[in-house]
N, C-alpha and C positions, 0 to 999 in steps of 0.2 A: 402763462406762458414762461414763467420762471425769470432767469437772468439773460435769455436769449436776445440779442441785439439784432435788429434787421437791418441796420446800417443806412436806411433811407425811409423815406415816407411811401406809403402805398395807398392808392384809392381802389376801394373795393365796393361791390354793390350786391343787393339782394332784390328779388321780385317775388312776392309771395301771391300765387294765383289762388285765390279763394273762391268759394261757391257764388258770393254776390258782389265781391269787390277784389281789385288787385291793389297791392301795396307795393311801393319802390322805396328803397332806402340806399343812400350813398353815404360811405364813411371814408375816413382817412385813418390809417394805421401809421402811427409814428414809429421812429426808430427803436423805442423801448417797448413796442408791442401793445401800445394803449390804443383803443378805438375811440374816435369822435365822430360825432353824427354830422354830416354837411348838409343834406338835403333829403326831404321825405315828400312822398305824394301818394295819392290814392285815386282810383277810378272806379266807379260802380258798373255793373254790368247784369245782364239775365240771361247769359248764354251758356252757363255750366249747371247740368243737373245731374245730381248723384255722381259726380265725378266724370260725367260725359260732357264734352263740348258739343253743344246742339246749335250754337249761333257764333262761328268763328269770328264774324265780323264784330258782334257785340263785345266779345272777350278781347279782341286785339285792340278795339277802339279804347277800352278800359286800361289795357297795358300801357298804350302810347299816352294816355292822359296821366296816369300815374308816373310814368318815366319823365314827361315834360315837366311836371311840377317838381320833381326832385332835382332834375337837371337846373331848372331856373333858379331853385333855393340853394343849391350847392354851387352854381356858377362853373360847373365842369360837366363834360359830356358822360353819359353812363358808360363805365367799362363794362366788360363782359360779366354779367351777373351770375351769381348761384340762384337758381330758380326752385322754389318750394311748390311741389305738386300735390294733389289729394293722394291719399294712401288707399284708396278703394281698390285699385288695381295691383297693389303692391303685394309682394312675398318675401319672405326672408329664408335663406338657406344657409346652412354651414357645411362647408365642403373641406376635406382633407387633401392636400397636396404633398407630393414627395418627389424630389428630384435628385439626381446623382452629381456630385461635383467632381469633374473629371480632369480638371487642370492640375498641373504638377504639384504646386503648392497646397492645393485643396482649401485655399481661403475662400470664404464666401464673399461674393461681390454683389453690386446691386442688381446685376442682371440675372443672378440666381435667385433674388427674391421675386423679381418680376416672373420668372419661370415657375417658381412654386405657387405664386398665386394663380397664375394661369391654369396650372395643373389642377388646383382645387376648383376652379371656376368651370372647367370641363367636366369634371366629375358630378356636379350637382344642378347646374342650371338647364332647366328643360328648354326644348325647343319652343320658339314662339314667345320667349321672354328675353329681356336685356337687362344686364347690369347696370344700375345708376350709380350705385355706392357700395363700397365694402369696407369692412374693419378686420384687420387681422387679430385674432383672439390670442395668438401664441405661436412660437416656433419651436421647433426641436432640431437638436444637432445630434445625428446618430441616435435617434430615438430618445434622447434625454431633453426634457424641457429646458428652456433657456428664458431669462427674464428680462431680455434686452433685444434689440434688433441685432441679428447675427453677423452684420457685414464685418469682415476681418477675422472672424473666428475659423478655425480649421475643421473641416467636417468631410465626411464621404457621403453622407446623406443629409439634405436639408429638408425639413417637413414644416407645414404650416396648418394651423386651423384658421379658416377665413369664413367670415359672415358675410353673404353677399345679399344686398337688397335690391330686388329686382321688379321690373314693371312689364306688364303685358305689352307687347309691341304695338298692337293697334292703338292703344291708349297713349303711349308714348309719342307715338308718330302724330297723333292728333294735337297733342301738346305742343309739339316741335313745330308743326305746320302752322299753328296759332302764333307762336313766337315769331316765325319768319314773317307772317303777314304783319306783325307789329314792329318788324324791323329789329328784334332783339336776337343776339346770338348769344346763347347760354354757355357759360363756363362749364356749368354742371347742374344737374338737377337732383333734387333730394326730397324725400317724402316729408311732409309738413311735420307729422308726429315725431319724426326723429329730429328734425332741425330744431323744434321748439325745446328739446331736451337740454341743448347746449346753454341756453339763455336762462333756464328755470331750475335746473336741478344740480345738486352739490354732488361731489364725488362720494360723500359719505351715503347719501341717499341712494346712489346708484349701486354702491357695494352693498348695502343692507337690503335693499328690495323696495321698489317703489313702482307706482302706476300713474303714468302721465295721460291726462284725458284732454284732448284737444276739441272742443265742441264749436263748431263753426255754424253757418246758416243753414247748409244742406247736409253736412256730414260731421260724423263725430269719428276722430282717429284716437287710438289709444295705444300705448307702448307700455311693456312690462320690463323692467330691468332688475337684474339680480347679479351679485358677484360682479359689478361693473360691466355686465354685458347685456345687450338686447336680448330678452328672453323671448318676447313674442310681439307682434304688432298686428293691428287689425283696424278695420273701418266699419262704421254702421251708417246706413242711408237715413239718418235722422238728424235734427239739429233745430236751431231757433226758428228757421222757417215754419216748423211743424207747429210751434206755438202760435205764430201769426196767422197760418191758414186755420187752425182750430177756432180761433176767436172770430175770423171772418165768416166761417160757415157756421159755428154754432151759436153766435151772438148777432149775426147780421151786421158786423162793423165794417166800416171803410177800411181798407188795407192800411193806409197811412195812420188811421187811429189805433188799429190793432198793434202796429209796430211800436208806436208811442207807449201804448199801454204796457206792452212786455217790457221795455226799457225802463218805464217809469216805476212799474209795481213789482215785476218779477213774481215771486210766489207768495206775496204778502200784500194784501189790499187794505191795510190798516191806513186810516185817514193821513197819518203823517208821511206815507209814501206818495200820495196823490199829487200830481203836478199842479201848479198855480192856475194854469189857464182852463177855463171851463171846458168840458168834454161831455158829450152825449150819455156817456156811461157812468156818469157820476151820480149813482143812486144805489141803495143798499143791495137790491135784488140782482142788479146787473154785476156788481162787485162779487156776490156770493157765487153767481155762475160763473164769473171768471175765475175764482179760486178753484172751483170744481173742474173746470176745463184744463186749467194750467196744471193743477197737481196730478191729474189723469195722464197727461202727456209727459211731465217731468218723471213720474213713477215708471212709465213705459221705457223711457230712455235709460234710466238707471238699471232698471231690471235687465234690459238687454246688455248693458255694460257688465253687470254682475255675472250674469250667465256666461258670457264669452270669458270673462276672467276665471271664473270657477272651472270652466271646461278645460282651459290649457295650464291651470295652475298645478294641478295634480296634489292638491292639499298643502301647497307651499304658502308660507305667510308673507306678508308685506309690511315690514316694520316701520317704513316711512309713509305708509298710507297712500292716499291718491292725491296728486297735484292737478288742478284744473287751470286750463288756459284756454285762449280762444275768445270770441266775442260772447259766447254762451256763458263764460264764467262771470260775465257782469250782471247776468240775470238774478235778481235778488231771490233768495230762498233756494236756489237750485243746488248750491254746494250743501246745504244743511239736510235737504232731502237725500242727497247722496250719501251722507254719514249714516244716516238711519237705515238706508237700504243695503248699502255695501257693508256695513259693520266695520267701517275703516274711517279714520279721520279724513275728511276732504278738505283740502285747502286751496283757495284761489291764490295763485302765486303770479308775481310780476316779473318781466323779463330784466335782467340785470347784466352788466359786463361792458356797457359803452357809456360815454359821456355825450351830454349834449342832445339827449333825446327830447324832442318837443314834448310839453306836458300833455298834449292831446294824444300822444302816442305811448304815455306812461301807464299802459294798462295790459291786461292779459292777452288782448287781440294782437299785440306787437311781438308775441313770442316767437312766432316763426321767423319773420324778417331779422329780428335781433340774432337769433339763432344761426341763421344763415351767414350773417357777417362774421359771428365769432368763429364758426367753422372755417372759414377762409383765413381769418387770423391765425388759428391754430395751424393751418396747412403752411402759411407763410413762415411761421416761427420754426416749424419742423424743417422745412427747406433750408432756412437760415442757419439752422444748427447743423445741416449736413454739408454746410459750406457751398451751397448752390447760389449763383448770382441770380438776384431777382430784379425785374424791371418795374418801374412805375406804370401801374395799369397795365392794360394789355395792348397798348398803342405806344406812340411816342410823345415826348415832350412837345414836339414841333406841332403834332396834331392838335394837342390840347392849346397851344398858343394860337393856332390858325382859328379853331372854333371860337376862342374868345376874342379874335380880332385884334391881338397883339402884335 
């Protein structure tokens, strides 16, 4: 955020709606733009399948549990959070907008920026979809590209290339209904694969070309970046839950035992990886069967990712390789198998950019929550740089004092 000073502290929050759990994070952004974590919380659920909410009560309960834990740790109420949602119903479109500046001095004003973005939106967003996030890729003044926001410049025509990330309306409404049930009013929603980018990828990687893969319990999201722009994003209906289910069916294991086995061994059943406590699978024949089942499913997931990337890449290279986040990034052997199948280096990456993150959260599964916090920090810094007055949280200081009983 450079040298932008915000002038005061701000409390911001994130909620990550995962396939099997909800995570909540509350942070304070100081007047220099640095983020410090105040509180975190999680809640488990079984109500989301392949990006579809099947049991609202279960998901809403997990949201409330995660939020309450974060609030108690932070000792402040949750401000309106940015919410990360699965990307399975998401699409990305680039629209071109063009508007005429008719005022006498022909200087571009903020309202003209809003008009040209709306013009681009009208041109590309299909019926039945809603914009949840957008990025302006570039502006033109009288058909000439400019490398800055054009407020104050003289122009007859203002143009813009805008990338819109949209969600199918029925899916978006189901997520919002679940938030309403949990008493959460979202400031904004963002696809999880896009959110994780902010906490894990460097500007040089985004410019060179990089693939981010976020593997969760039931979904794998991926995003391709090149020339510092989102090139493509997608989602696959596979995840670590497939490993667990394969072991339950293939080896007749209890579910809790299968979950433990995937976490403990991943794709390598060498004795050094076996947990200390005795389990029924601790014999060479079962371990060999485990390796066979694990590798078959892991190969399938990477082959699906590789096929989708090849389909949209058009022969383009990805110099920065593949960066792996999400709970599945912790499965041993998964990244190494990806390297051999993709023909690209696959690296497990940790979220960065905030202070005070609890040790249990210092892993790739926190990338979305941390990314959501940093996106808000960027927005606040940008607003401060434009001279807009910002308020602490989305409520008042008196509301905070009342909640704390001061």
